[in-house]
N, C-alpha and C positions, 0 to 999 in steps of 0.2 A: 499666474495659474498655468499649469501645463495644458498644452493643446490636446493631448490625448487623454481624455477623461472618460472614455467609453468602457473601460474595463481592463482586465489583466490578460486578455487573450483566451486561447483555448484551454479549458480546464483539464481535459484528458491527458495531454502530454505532461502537465505539471503533476497530476496524480500518479502517473506511471513513474516519473522521476522520483517522487516521494517514496513510492513503494520500493524502488531499487536502492535508494540511498538511506532510507530510514527504517522501513518496516522489515525488509529482509534481514538486515543485520541484527535487529532486535529479536526476530523470530529465531534466527540461528542461535543466538545466545541463550534464549529460553529453552531451546531444544537440547542444549547441553545438559539440562536437568535429567533428560531421559538416560543419558550415559551415566550420570552420577547415581541415579536411582536404580539403574540396572533393569529398567522396564519403561514402557511408554506411559508417561504421566502428563506430557504436554504435546499437543498437536494443533495445527492451524488449518483452517479452511483456506482455499485459494483466495487471494486478494482480487476483488472485483469492484469496479467503479460503476455506480448506477448512472445511467444516461437519462436524458430528459423524458424519454419514452418509457421509462421504468425498466428497461432492459439493463443487463450488466455486461461489462466488457472486462475480460481478464487482463490484468496488467502484467 
């Protein structure tokens, strides 16, 4: 059994990395629909991670 069974560390840096490597590329690809359609058909709100206090932090 591993000695470190307390968890995976800080969630915020992992969420920020996920946003950079997964979410942004997908959003960029979906936004290409705007160019294809010739008008705004897809847009996204800024990515925010909810904290324990109920606040959000932009990633």
